[in-house]
Every structure is written in structure tokens, then in C-alpha cells.
Legacy VTK file of the C-alpha trace (Angstrom):
# vtk DataFile Version 3.0
C-alpha trace
ASCII
DATASET POLYDATA
POINTS 653 float
-47.656 67.736 -96.379
-49.080 65.953 -99.420
-46.801 62.941 -98.839
-47.942 62.722 -95.228
-51.593 62.716 -96.318
-50.916 60.012 -98.903
-49.096 57.827 -96.336
-51.988 58.244 -93.928
-54.380 57.092 -96.633
-52.341 53.926 -97.141
-52.439 53.207 -93.381
-56.197 53.741 -93.082
-57.108 50.135 -94.121
-54.894 48.728 -91.369
-56.559 50.939 -88.801
-59.902 49.666 -90.101
-58.828 46.038 -89.649
-57.591 46.814 -86.127
-60.891 48.470 -85.210
-62.861 45.534 -86.647
-60.814 43.024 -84.632
-61.287 45.078 -81.475
-65.048 45.217 -82.048
-65.236 41.458 -82.567
-63.288 40.790 -79.380
-65.506 43.215 -77.483
-68.582 41.285 -78.618
-67.427 37.692 -78.299
-65.157 37.709 -75.219
-67.914 38.770 -72.761
-70.152 36.039 -74.164
-67.393 33.475 -73.763
-66.720 34.346 -70.113
-70.408 34.522 -69.226
-71.361 31.167 -70.757
-70.952 27.782 -69.108
-67.813 25.903 -70.147
-68.739 23.316 -72.824
-67.520 19.741 -73.135
-64.405 19.703 -75.291
-63.787 16.237 -76.740
-60.148 15.663 -77.686
-60.086 11.842 -77.997
-62.058 9.459 -80.182
-62.037 5.902 -81.448
-61.153 5.327 -85.107
-62.249 2.506 -87.401
-61.144 2.242 -91.079
-62.797 -0.191 -93.492
-60.957 -0.391 -96.862
-62.182 -1.446 -100.312
-65.570 0.215 -100.149
-67.702 2.080 -102.678
-69.304 5.517 -102.434
-72.824 4.928 -101.121
-75.474 7.068 -99.453
-75.490 6.812 -95.658
-78.176 4.586 -94.063
-80.789 6.093 -91.813
-79.886 3.819 -88.874
-76.544 2.299 -87.886
-75.910 -0.426 -85.326
-72.349 0.008 -84.106
-72.312 -3.592 -82.868
-72.417 -4.722 -86.497
-69.259 -2.765 -87.324
-65.877 -4.562 -87.113
-64.431 -4.487 -83.629
-61.127 -2.889 -84.649
-61.423 0.491 -82.965
-58.267 2.427 -82.168
-58.043 5.416 -79.860
-56.769 8.652 -81.480
-56.343 12.221 -80.326
-58.371 15.051 -81.823
-57.773 16.908 -84.017
-56.838 13.882 -86.099
-55.616 14.007 -89.707
-53.875 11.794 -92.248
-51.286 13.341 -94.564
-52.423 13.675 -98.137
-50.379 11.963 -100.864
-48.856 14.559 -103.203
-48.953 12.123 -106.150
-52.257 10.225 -105.997
-52.328 6.532 -106.842
-55.498 6.885 -108.883
-56.097 9.467 -111.552
-59.798 9.850 -110.941
-61.836 9.333 -107.832
-65.008 7.356 -108.127
-63.936 5.108 -110.957
-63.755 1.353 -110.735
-60.027 1.331 -109.908
-60.194 3.875 -107.118
-59.766 2.581 -103.554
-62.399 4.036 -101.215
-61.965 3.897 -97.444
-64.875 4.192 -95.030
-63.679 5.839 -91.824
-65.667 5.891 -88.573
-65.053 8.138 -85.581
-66.810 7.187 -82.328
-67.304 9.772 -79.580
-68.531 8.809 -76.113
-70.551 11.441 -74.259
-71.046 11.463 -70.498
-74.584 11.070 -69.183
-76.254 14.461 -68.854
-78.836 15.129 -66.212
-80.032 18.182 -68.043
-82.733 17.934 -70.652
-81.791 21.210 -72.320
-80.988 21.369 -76.013
-77.367 20.458 -76.786
-75.334 21.261 -79.859
-72.531 19.354 -81.527
-69.951 21.819 -82.835
-67.256 20.657 -85.297
-64.911 23.501 -86.388
-63.750 21.541 -89.462
-63.921 18.129 -91.061
-61.584 17.768 -93.966
-61.397 15.188 -96.701
-62.510 14.340 -100.228
-65.781 12.467 -99.946
-68.911 12.758 -97.836
-69.822 12.921 -94.180
-72.683 11.459 -92.154
-73.245 11.977 -88.395
-75.254 9.630 -86.170
-76.526 10.171 -82.608
-77.134 6.818 -80.883
-77.362 5.218 -84.329
-79.848 7.786 -85.720
-78.794 9.871 -88.764
-78.812 13.573 -87.792
-76.646 15.105 -90.554
-75.267 14.243 -94.009
-73.369 16.249 -96.590
-75.306 16.848 -99.791
-72.613 18.006 -102.192
-70.052 16.211 -104.324
-66.787 14.455 -103.612
-64.391 17.382 -104.003
-66.286 20.457 -102.891
-68.260 19.249 -99.904
-68.206 22.230 -97.540
-65.020 21.172 -95.759
-64.290 24.785 -94.709
-67.749 25.420 -93.253
-68.032 24.744 -89.501
-70.887 22.499 -88.373
-73.336 23.179 -85.548
-75.839 20.315 -85.197
-78.589 19.777 -82.629
-78.215 16.484 -80.734
-81.801 16.430 -79.466
-84.284 15.230 -82.060
-87.202 16.779 -80.183
-87.744 18.893 -77.107
-87.456 17.273 -73.680
-85.452 14.329 -75.013
-82.166 13.275 -73.424
-78.888 13.851 -75.179
-77.253 10.827 -76.905
-74.427 8.887 -75.351
-72.575 7.963 -78.562
-71.762 10.033 -81.642
-70.643 8.278 -84.846
-69.058 10.122 -87.766
-68.972 8.216 -91.071
-66.553 9.514 -93.724
-66.119 7.919 -97.140
-62.961 9.096 -98.918
-60.361 8.013 -101.469
-57.474 6.218 -99.845
-54.825 8.683 -101.027
-56.720 11.904 -100.265
-55.879 12.077 -96.584
-58.445 13.616 -94.297
-59.295 14.207 -90.699
-61.512 15.850 -88.136
-61.023 18.604 -85.604
-61.758 18.379 -81.914
-65.449 18.389 -81.034
-67.491 20.547 -78.670
-70.746 19.594 -76.971
-72.771 21.894 -74.732
-75.871 24.001 -74.506
-76.648 26.105 -77.560
-75.951 29.409 -75.818
-72.453 28.402 -74.703
-71.383 27.247 -78.172
-73.068 29.954 -80.166
-70.234 32.493 -79.970
-67.588 29.899 -80.906
-69.523 28.803 -83.951
-70.256 32.383 -84.965
-66.647 33.467 -84.648
-65.377 30.444 -86.592
-68.064 30.910 -89.248
-67.157 34.594 -89.500
-63.448 33.918 -89.964
-63.749 30.914 -92.281
-66.831 31.790 -94.351
-68.374 35.215 -93.923
-65.261 37.391 -94.135
-63.926 35.649 -97.277
-67.390 35.844 -98.842
-67.994 39.500 -97.952
-64.530 40.656 -98.956
-64.678 38.849 -102.311
-68.093 40.345 -103.108
-66.930 43.854 -102.175
-63.753 43.310 -104.193
-65.814 42.244 -107.214
-68.228 45.189 -106.852
-65.371 47.708 -106.817
-63.807 45.826 -109.728
-66.999 46.198 -111.744
-66.970 49.914 -110.999
-63.375 50.073 -112.236
-64.409 48.227 -115.385
-67.070 50.834 -116.150
-64.519 53.582 -115.492
-62.152 51.883 -117.944
-64.947 51.760 -120.545
-64.977 55.579 -120.465
-61.162 55.958 -120.198
-59.649 53.226 -122.355
-56.104 54.602 -122.006
-56.159 53.963 -118.232
-55.793 50.179 -118.450
-54.924 49.903 -114.737
-58.692 50.037 -114.088
-59.113 47.018 -116.366
-56.337 45.146 -114.548
-58.031 45.915 -111.241
-61.251 44.421 -112.618
-59.407 41.251 -113.689
-57.768 40.921 -110.270
-61.101 41.312 -108.472
-62.800 38.759 -110.749
-60.027 36.186 -110.293
-60.052 36.770 -106.528
-63.823 36.269 -106.387
-63.602 32.986 -108.321
-60.743 31.770 -106.139
-62.547 32.558 -102.881
-65.685 30.643 -103.891
-64.401 27.278 -102.630
-64.072 28.612 -99.076
-67.825 29.029 -98.610
-69.574 26.792 -101.167
-70.319 23.112 -100.795
-73.200 22.972 -98.324
-75.458 22.316 -101.309
-74.814 20.883 -104.751
-72.769 23.079 -107.079
-74.479 24.693 -110.101
-71.747 23.292 -112.392
-69.769 20.051 -112.731
-67.100 19.605 -110.067
-64.343 19.243 -112.637
-65.066 22.667 -114.112
-65.354 24.227 -110.658
-61.979 22.723 -109.741
-60.487 24.056 -112.969
-61.784 27.573 -112.227
-60.632 27.721 -108.599
-57.162 26.343 -109.339
-56.444 28.420 -112.444
-57.851 31.617 -110.937
-54.690 31.765 -108.800
-52.530 31.711 -111.926
-54.700 34.457 -113.396
-54.192 36.556 -110.277
-50.406 36.130 -110.491
-50.403 37.039 -114.200
-52.556 40.153 -113.773
-50.580 41.217 -110.686
-47.394 41.015 -112.763
-48.812 43.343 -115.412
-50.211 45.653 -112.723
-46.736 45.921 -111.190
-45.353 46.698 -114.641
-47.822 49.572 -114.927
-46.484 50.932 -111.625
-42.704 50.759 -112.056
-42.751 51.112 -115.893
-39.825 48.700 -116.306
-41.030 45.971 -118.644
-39.358 42.593 -118.347
-40.033 40.640 -121.513
-38.743 37.244 -120.452
-40.656 37.306 -117.162
-43.890 38.322 -118.892
-43.444 35.513 -121.411
-42.658 32.990 -118.664
-45.647 33.888 -116.481
-47.978 33.887 -119.487
-46.647 30.503 -120.635
-47.037 28.934 -117.177
-50.595 30.276 -116.913
-51.551 28.921 -120.333
-49.962 25.509 -119.654
-51.682 25.203 -116.285
-55.023 26.093 -117.833
-54.584 23.682 -120.741
-53.280 20.684 -118.775
-55.989 20.906 -116.116
-58.927 21.075 -118.521
-61.730 18.661 -117.563
-61.408 16.710 -120.821
-57.960 15.546 -119.626
-59.215 14.492 -116.171
-58.675 10.805 -116.989
-54.921 11.497 -117.204
-54.407 14.648 -115.137
-57.071 15.335 -112.545
-56.843 18.984 -111.537
-58.106 18.509 -108.001
-56.041 15.447 -107.104
-52.892 17.081 -108.533
-53.589 20.461 -106.952
-50.791 20.156 -104.320
-48.172 19.874 -107.080
-49.879 22.581 -109.147
-49.846 24.918 -106.156
-46.102 24.310 -105.736
-45.565 25.562 -109.290
-47.856 28.486 -108.514
-45.909 29.466 -105.386
-42.643 29.395 -107.334
-44.101 31.517 -110.145
-45.748 33.951 -107.737
-42.559 34.319 -105.702
-40.620 35.076 -108.885
-43.183 37.722 -109.889
-43.226 39.283 -106.411
-39.423 39.296 -106.107
-38.888 40.741 -109.579
-41.600 43.330 -108.962
-39.993 44.378 -105.673
-36.541 44.682 -107.289
-37.764 46.655 -110.295
-39.932 48.897 -108.083
-36.881 49.564 -105.911
-34.841 50.394 -109.012
-37.596 52.733 -110.240
-38.139 54.226 -106.730
-41.822 53.312 -106.957
-43.331 53.203 -103.463
-46.645 51.773 -104.634
-44.867 48.989 -106.496
-42.746 48.190 -103.435
-45.826 48.082 -101.218
-47.745 45.780 -103.553
-44.704 43.569 -104.188
-44.068 43.289 -100.462
-47.647 42.237 -99.880
-47.360 39.754 -102.763
-44.351 38.197 -101.030
-46.404 38.000 -97.832
-49.198 36.432 -99.897
-46.797 33.721 -101.060
-45.950 33.024 -97.405
-49.670 32.825 -96.668
-49.927 30.442 -99.607
-47.235 28.215 -98.103
-49.208 28.131 -94.854
-52.394 27.182 -96.693
-50.526 24.551 -98.714
-49.313 22.915 -95.505
-52.835 23.107 -94.085
-54.338 21.672 -97.269
-52.072 18.643 -97.119
-52.570 18.175 -93.362
-49.041 19.127 -92.316
-50.609 21.656 -89.949
-53.452 21.246 -87.503
-56.724 21.166 -89.414
-58.202 23.495 -86.811
-56.052 26.273 -88.249
-57.662 28.886 -90.464
-56.848 29.423 -94.128
-55.282 32.874 -94.346
-55.165 33.085 -98.148
-58.465 35.018 -98.312
-57.032 37.610 -95.921
-54.085 38.172 -98.229
-56.666 38.942 -100.915
-58.254 41.482 -98.566
-54.896 43.172 -98.063
-54.171 43.126 -101.793
-57.602 44.606 -102.440
-56.986 47.465 -100.014
-53.532 48.175 -101.442
-54.628 48.060 -105.081
-57.711 50.133 -104.310
-55.565 52.745 -102.551
-53.252 52.847 -105.594
-56.193 53.231 -107.954
-57.693 55.892 -105.699
-54.436 57.854 -105.598
-54.199 57.632 -109.367
-57.766 58.854 -109.606
-56.962 61.822 -107.360
-53.789 62.555 -109.319
-55.745 62.399 -112.574
-58.320 64.828 -111.180
-55.546 67.121 -109.969
-53.901 67.001 -113.393
-57.233 67.817 -115.012
-57.653 70.794 -112.676
-54.137 72.010 -113.435
-54.693 71.507 -117.147
-57.979 73.406 -117.012
-56.356 76.208 -115.041
-53.488 76.345 -117.542
-55.924 76.353 -120.442
-57.965 79.092 -118.780
-54.802 81.142 -118.234
-53.670 80.636 -121.827
-57.177 81.413 -123.055
-57.201 84.628 -121.044
-53.817 85.554 -122.477
-55.093 84.807 -125.959
-58.228 86.857 -125.330
-56.099 89.763 -124.140
-53.923 89.465 -127.243
-56.992 89.306 -129.475
-58.516 92.292 -127.676
-55.358 94.321 -128.201
-55.126 93.160 -131.813
-58.779 93.997 -132.383
-58.272 97.404 -130.836
-55.278 98.034 -133.091
-57.281 96.905 -136.124
-60.131 99.220 -135.153
-57.701 102.106 -134.847
-56.180 101.245 -138.222
-59.645 100.887 -139.733
-60.709 104.191 -138.209
-57.646 105.933 -139.613
-58.226 104.285 -142.988
-61.866 105.373 -142.950
-60.877 108.943 -142.195
-58.263 108.826 -144.928
-60.735 107.394 -147.449
-63.321 109.998 -146.497
-60.810 112.821 -146.924
-59.789 111.415 -150.280
-63.439 111.128 -151.317
-64.221 114.678 -150.284
-61.136 115.990 -152.023
-61.973 114.015 -155.161
-65.631 115.128 -155.129
-64.677 118.750 -154.618
-62.024 118.484 -157.319
-64.279 116.704 -159.829
-67.360 118.779 -159.140
-66.847 122.246 -157.797
-63.160 122.389 -158.767
-63.769 121.544 -162.425
-66.638 124.065 -162.620
-64.466 126.846 -161.180
-61.587 126.010 -163.537
-63.905 126.123 -166.575
-65.370 129.423 -165.361
-61.855 130.804 -164.844
-60.806 129.841 -168.374
-63.940 131.400 -169.851
-63.395 134.562 -167.816
-59.790 134.846 -168.996
-60.977 134.621 -172.601
-63.624 137.258 -171.939
-66.510 134.911 -172.783
-68.109 134.802 -169.294
-70.773 137.365 -168.528
-72.401 138.110 -165.181
-75.406 135.723 -165.516
-73.121 132.863 -166.508
-70.849 133.583 -163.561
-73.860 133.553 -161.279
-74.909 130.129 -162.611
-71.408 128.756 -162.105
-71.288 129.960 -158.513
-74.762 128.538 -157.808
-73.712 125.181 -159.212
-70.578 125.216 -157.090
-72.595 125.986 -153.975
-75.034 123.162 -154.778
-72.133 120.754 -155.309
-70.710 121.786 -151.968
-74.057 121.241 -150.280
-74.437 117.806 -151.897
-70.990 116.836 -150.706
-71.897 117.911 -147.189
-75.248 116.076 -147.370
-73.548 112.866 -148.486
-71.608 112.862 -145.221
-74.797 112.549 -143.186
-75.560 108.936 -142.064
-78.550 107.634 -144.013
-78.429 104.045 -142.642
-79.412 102.418 -145.968
-82.578 104.565 -146.098
-83.143 105.847 -149.645
-86.193 107.901 -148.599
-84.080 109.851 -146.114
-81.598 110.612 -148.886
-84.427 111.805 -151.175
-85.819 113.960 -148.382
-82.410 115.636 -148.044
-82.364 116.259 -151.792
-85.894 117.728 -151.632
-84.819 120.099 -148.890
-81.917 121.345 -151.037
-83.767 121.597 -154.396
-87.118 123.046 -153.333
-85.899 126.694 -153.156
-84.249 126.445 -156.567
-87.335 124.832 -158.155
-89.604 127.468 -156.643
-87.375 130.271 -157.944
-87.635 128.700 -161.420
-91.441 128.544 -161.143
-91.600 124.744 -160.933
-93.910 123.028 -158.468
-92.643 119.787 -156.855
-95.055 116.904 -156.317
-93.844 114.396 -153.732
-95.378 110.951 -154.353
-93.064 108.654 -152.437
-93.877 105.066 -151.382
-92.023 102.987 -148.791
-89.179 100.968 -150.290
-86.825 98.309 -148.816
-83.564 99.351 -147.227
-80.515 99.351 -149.490
-77.658 97.741 -147.575
-74.870 99.162 -149.753
-75.947 102.812 -149.347
-72.856 104.462 -147.838
-71.672 108.109 -148.195
-69.736 107.368 -151.405
-72.692 105.706 -153.151
-75.127 108.257 -151.690
-73.142 111.067 -153.342
-73.387 109.285 -156.708
-77.179 109.054 -156.369
-77.469 112.714 -155.321
-75.348 113.890 -158.276
-77.395 111.762 -160.726
-80.648 113.241 -159.434
-79.167 116.763 -159.252
-78.111 116.557 -162.905
-81.619 115.415 -163.838
-83.251 118.369 -162.064
-80.697 120.769 -163.599
-81.613 119.560 -167.108
-85.323 119.970 -166.319
-84.800 123.537 -165.088
-82.573 124.550 -168.007
-84.131 122.822 -171.016
-87.740 121.595 -170.570
-89.686 124.733 -169.542
-91.673 122.508 -167.168
-94.008 123.914 -164.526
-94.366 120.745 -162.453
-92.088 117.857 -161.475
-93.311 114.676 -159.797
-91.051 112.287 -157.881
-92.282 108.780 -157.162
-90.769 105.463 -156.039
-91.536 101.788 -156.583
-89.881 98.459 -155.805
-89.931 94.724 -156.451
-88.047 91.794 -154.956
-84.636 92.854 -156.277
-84.716 96.531 -157.257
-85.868 99.981 -156.132
-86.835 102.616 -158.710
-86.810 106.423 -158.425
-88.941 108.016 -161.147
-88.841 111.763 -162.054
-91.564 113.032 -164.407
-91.974 116.621 -165.678
-94.666 118.257 -167.824
-92.295 120.169 -170.070
-91.928 120.157 -173.824
-89.485 117.288 -173.907
-86.172 117.313 -175.677
-86.193 118.673 -179.197
-83.528 118.147 -181.790
-81.644 121.258 -180.718
-81.556 119.872 -177.167
-80.360 116.372 -178.202
-76.804 117.551 -177.816
-77.515 118.060 -174.136
-78.590 114.453 -173.886
-75.495 113.170 -175.589
-73.227 115.642 -173.873
-71.050 115.594 -170.792
-73.924 115.750 -168.257
-75.686 112.569 -169.402
-72.398 110.724 -169.809
-71.477 111.588 -166.225
-74.859 110.301 -165.054
-74.414 107.020 -166.924
-70.876 106.546 -165.557
-72.013 107.254 -162.024
-74.922 104.811 -162.383
-72.635 102.125 -163.794
-70.169 102.593 -160.924
-72.870 101.702 -158.350
-74.567 98.970 -160.406
-77.598 101.141 -161.243
-79.346 101.861 -164.530
-80.830 105.096 -165.991
-83.731 104.971 -168.416
-84.767 108.257 -170.110
-87.959 108.634 -172.163
-88.923 111.971 -173.772
-92.229 112.911 -175.425
-93.992 116.157 -176.217
-95.789 115.773 -172.881
-92.603 115.744 -170.870
-89.565 113.717 -169.854
-89.602 110.517 -167.772
-86.301 109.592 -166.045
-86.113 106.260 -164.147
-83.176 105.402 -161.856
-83.124 101.646 -161.032
-81.098 100.660 -157.959
-80.334 97.065 -156.800
-81.364 96.178 -153.243
-78.520 93.721 -152.643
-74.926 94.853 -152.961
-73.200 93.990 -156.228
-69.534 93.783 -157.115
-69.609 97.335 -158.425
-71.335 99.181 -155.598
-69.442 97.235 -152.912
-66.009 98.369 -154.169
-64.591 101.892 -153.905
-64.422 103.594 -157.287
-63.229 106.864 -158.565
-65.966 109.400 -159.131
-66.539 110.020 -162.838
-65.451 113.350 -164.227
LINES 1 654
653 0 1 2 3 4 5 6 7 8 9 10 11 12 13 14 15 16 17 18 19 20 21 22 23 24 25 26 27 28 29 30 31 32 33 34 35 36 37 38 39 40 41 42 43 44 45 46 47 48 49 50 51 52 53 54 55 56 57 58 59 60 61 62 63 64 65 66 67 68 69 70 71 72 73 74 75 76 77 78 79 80 81 82 83 84 85 86 87 88 89 90 91 92 93 94 95 96 97 98 99 100 101 102 103 104 105 106 107 108 109 110 111 112 113 114 115 116 117 118 119 120 121 122 123 124 125 126 127 128 129 130 131 132 133 134 135 136 137 138 139 140 141 142 143 144 145 146 147 148 149 150 151 152 153 154 155 156 157 158 159 160 161 162 163 164 165 166 167 168 169 170 171 172 173 174 175 176 177 178 179 180 181 182 183 184 185 186 187 188 189 190 191 192 193 194 195 196 197 198 199 200 201 202 203 204 205 206 207 208 209 210 211 212 213 214 215 216 217 218 219 220 221 222 223 224 225 226 227 228 229 230 231 232 233 234 235 236 237 238 239 240 241 242 243 244 245 246 247 248 249 250 251 252 253 254 255 256 257 258 259 260 261 262 263 264 265 266 267 268 269 270 271 272 273 274 275 276 277 278 279 280 281 282 283 284 285 286 287 288 289 290 291 292 293 294 295 296 297 298 299 300 301 302 303 304 305 306 307 308 309 310 311 312 313 314 315 316 317 318 319 320 321 322 323 324 325 326 327 328 329 330 331 332 333 334 335 336 337 338 339 340 341 342 343 344 345 346 347 348 349 350 351 352 353 354 355 356 357 358 359 360 361 362 363 364 365 366 367 368 369 370 371 372 373 374 375 376 377 378 379 380 381 382 383 384 385 386 387 388 389 390 391 392 393 394 395 396 397 398 399 400 401 402 403 404 405 406 407 408 409 410 411 412 413 414 415 416 417 418 419 420 421 422 423 424 425 426 427 428 429 430 431 432 433 434 435 436 437 438 439 440 441 442 443 444 445 446 447 448 449 450 451 452 453 454 455 456 457 458 459 460 461 462 463 464 465 466 467 468 469 470 471 472 473 474 475 476 477 478 479 480 481 482 483 484 485 486 487 488 489 490 491 492 493 494 495 496 497 498 499 500 501 502 503 504 505 506 507 508 509 510 511 512 513 514 515 516 517 518 519 520 521 522 523 524 525 526 527 528 529 530 531 532 533 534 535 536 537 538 539 540 541 542 543 544 545 546 547 548 549 550 551 552 553 554 555 556 557 558 559 560 561 562 563 564 565 566 567 568 569 570 571 572 573 574 575 576 577 578 579 580 581 582 583 584 585 586 587 588 589 590 591 592 593 594 595 596 597 598 599 600 601 602 603 604 605 606 607 608 609 610 611 612 613 614 615 616 617 618 619 620 621 622 623 624 625 626 627 628 629 630 631 632 633 634 635 636 637 638 639 640 641 642 643 644 645 646 647 648 649 650 651 652
């Protein structure tokens, strides 16, 4: 189904051309049948005066003063152009200029309506002047080479309204002797009857080549901008070069009514060499289609193009005039183009490239069109024929544009497939990552549970377990009395409660942890006759406060309160907090008697050492200051995690 759609797309341009032709026939044929038949002049009298110079036409001409050497000729009339001109440069002192006169006799017309003189084509190198009864009514205003020879003429024969039509028409043509030349048959009739003929001829010879070349160039510019964004797709650049060369080549079909904006030599150089450029770019475009490079052919076509461009430069016009030698140059072009088209067709057939075969086939047809135009250029065909070279450019434009369009669609389709493939692979990768993440979460969850079990076992072993073992050893030795046993059991229960409290989520909130400690210690302090003053201020959150580190803080504070209860005889304990940019401080102050010398052993004993080790393991510091007015214990905690409190560590014994 896709191949059928693609083939239909290729055929669409031909259907468009068929519809356009049908529309033109539908418009012009009714006008032709409805109008009055015009006067078709097919004979004229010819007079040639040699050895003249280029000169502007006079305003008035008296045909009686011309030499009486008129010869009757049939129209259209043309002289064959010499392939090798006798003079290198027209217009110089050695050039032979011939002044040719055509005389047309018109029958007397009883009507005083406006009449038109319609000339489908006059063709020569030089200039043209038209006289009606000796009065100048038209003259060409351009140069010698590009003088509007392809533009049909429609000229009013009546100088003013209500004036009779002339009886004699004179056409004065000045041309080089070896350039050939001629004139088509002539039509004379009312304006309405000739209008459709002139319009149709002007459409086929001027407007269609002009419109197609402009459209070709516009699409080529679009392709150039596309290539600027996609430099790897150089077929868009080749399409731009083809469209530019085609536009330059087509210029000479519709310019010449007015003076050219550049010297004629340079214009001739551009129009002639643009054909070589088209052949060269077409060769490389075919290579991009069949992907079978042919080195010798590429070198040959490039060499011929460079030689043609160099030898026809205007600075060499004294030796090799590009325009006068154009028939021979076009022969070399047709040979080169035929070689490119034939090789492209063969290599496309070998590579099974349908687009290459289509373009190569049209290139071969273009060479046949070129042979027709070459014969018409040199007056081997009737000069009333139409140059069909511009129409080969139209066909090439449609074919190349269809190829570019198909490539554009294929590129878009490839992008869609690539995006779909990437989306599928991305989804697969996301699924794999989701499964991997889920497995990691399960592993992390199991590891967390394992670490928590190990922590609880270690805390119970280091705290409550060690206390029970010491009590057991003392009991076995008979040194443990009932009050001591009670203290040991109370301490074990408090350790168990602290372990349970450390499992509660505190979410980096130190105040919540202190509140939990207050809830646990208040009954014990009250039973010891100690009043607790709670003077807590808001402090920043501590991001490293997890259950492990929370248990260290609780045990440090528990040991501090145990020392106060056992050794200071205090009646009041105050807890306060403070903070700065980097640290949070927990301060415990009692009003006891302080530590005396007999209590210094308690300070240097196992309890204080455990506090210091626990503080060091979480990156904290303990500062203890004792006076006769009481003891001041300050626990300084960092706000930001450090290397110590961010790593798991074994709880100190």
C-alpha cells in the first residue's frame, strides 16, 4: 500500500500539467472560434544591404530611397546560423553588419477599428525597428545579443483613434552577417481577434518559464534553509544549486525588452555556463540516490565545467566569444549531459534505485529537448517553434521535489520510529530501575532491621546485661544486700526504658528527646526529694539525630542525673538549652554540695569515662564544673553531622 501511495505522488505533477493544459484550452479555444479570422501574412519581400554599421533607426523611412533589389520570400523566413563565426566579436571594426528589410503589403481596410500587428518571434543578433507607412512604431531597446528575441510582439498599427490602417509594413533588422536570423509569419487583425493568440504565445514562451523558474528558486531557497539546520542532508543543498542554476539559465527566455542590468558578455557567460552547472549538480544528485560513486565521471564532468567556465570568461571575448561560439559549446554540453544521464540510468538500474532511474530518464529526455532547442537556435527548425528546454526544467523540478519530499517523509518516519524505540527502551529501563530500586529498598529495609536488632542487643548487653552480671557476681560472693539489689534492678529497668524510648522517632528534634527523658526521670527525682526546673528554649533541628545517637544522648544525661541523685544531696535541678550558629548546648545545674575529694573517684571512674566515650562517638563534648554551690554539666552537640556521628559505632562499655 505504501508503494502505491508513493507512485501516486510521483504521478501527481503530470496530472497537474494535464489539468493546466485542459484549462488553457477551455479558455482560449472558445475565444478563437468566436473571434473574426485575422489576416495571416505568409509572404514578404526581402532586401539585404551588406557592409553597414550598427546605427539607431531613423524616425521616418522612405522606401523609394532603398535599393530596388527586393526578393519575395515565404514566412516564416530564416537564415542558418554559422557554427564557426567569421568574426570573433560583433560590433568591432572588422565585423560585417547586414541591414535586412522585410516589406509587408496590407490590403486596404474599410474598417477604422484599431488593428494589431502580431509577430510570434523575430530572431537574430542585433536590433529591430518596425515602420508603418514609413513611420517608426516600434524599436528594440536592448543590446545586440539579448534583445528579447523570445518575446512575442503585439504592436498597434493605428497611431491615433479613427485613423486608417497602414498599407505597408517595413521591418528593419541589423545583424552580423554570420549570425543568421529570420522572422515568423505575421498576423494583422482587430485587437480582440489577436489577443488570445498573443496571450497563449506569451504564456508558453515567457510567462511559464518565468513562473516555473521563480517557483523553482523559491523552493530551492527553502531547501537551503533546511540544509542550514541539517548539514548532513546535503541533497537539500544540491537541490538549491539546481534551482539557482535553472533560474539563471531561464533568464534569457524572458529578458531583453529593456536594457540588461549587467554587461552582455557577463550575462552570456552566466546563461551558457549555468547549463554546465546544472549537469554537474545533477550528476552529484544522482550519486546521492544510487550511492555508486564513479570517480572518473565525476572528474570528467567537473573538468569540463571548469574549462567551459574559464574559456568563456568575458576577458577572453576577443579570442573566444561565448555567445558567438555557443552552438559549439552546447554540442559539448549535450555530449556531457548525455554521458551523465546514461551513466546515472545504468548505475541506478544496477542499484535498483527507482528515483535515480526516474531522474536519469528525465535527464535523457532533457538532452533530447536540448537537441530540439539547438536545432531551433541555429534555425534548422521553423522559428515559430517553441523552446521546450524550460519545460524540461519544470519536469526536473517536479521530480527532484518529489524525491526531496519523499526523503523528508522518510526522515520524519524514521524520527518517529526512533522516538518510539527510545520511548520503549526508556520504559524498559524505567521498569528495570523501578524493580532495582524496589529490591534496594527491601535490602535496605532488611539491613535497617538487622542494624536495629544489633543495636538493641548491644545496648541491652552493654547496659542492663552488664549491670545484671555485676549484681550476679556480687550476690555469689555474698556482698550484695537488699538495698543494693533494689538499686541494680531499678537501673536495669531505667536502661530498658531508655532503650525503648530511643526507638521512638524524634525527627531531629532534641526538645522532644528531652521531654521523653523528663517523663522518665521525674518520678525518680521526686522520690529522691529533688525538684526539676524546666527552662528550655527553642533550638535548631539536629539532622543527625537518629535512634542510635539519641540513645547515646539519653545515657549521657541519665548518668548525669544518677550522679546528682547519688552524690550531690541537691534539692533542685535546672535544665536549660542554648544554641549558636553551629552548636546546641544542654545545661544541667544542681544546687548540691558539689564534688568533694572523696567523690572525685566517682568523677574519674567508669561512669564519667562512659559519658566521655559516648560524647566522643557522636562528636559531642562534655564540660563539668563543680563548686560548693553545685555542679554545672554542659553537653555541647553539633548541629551539622560530623564524620563521627554520621557513622555507626559500637556503644561504649
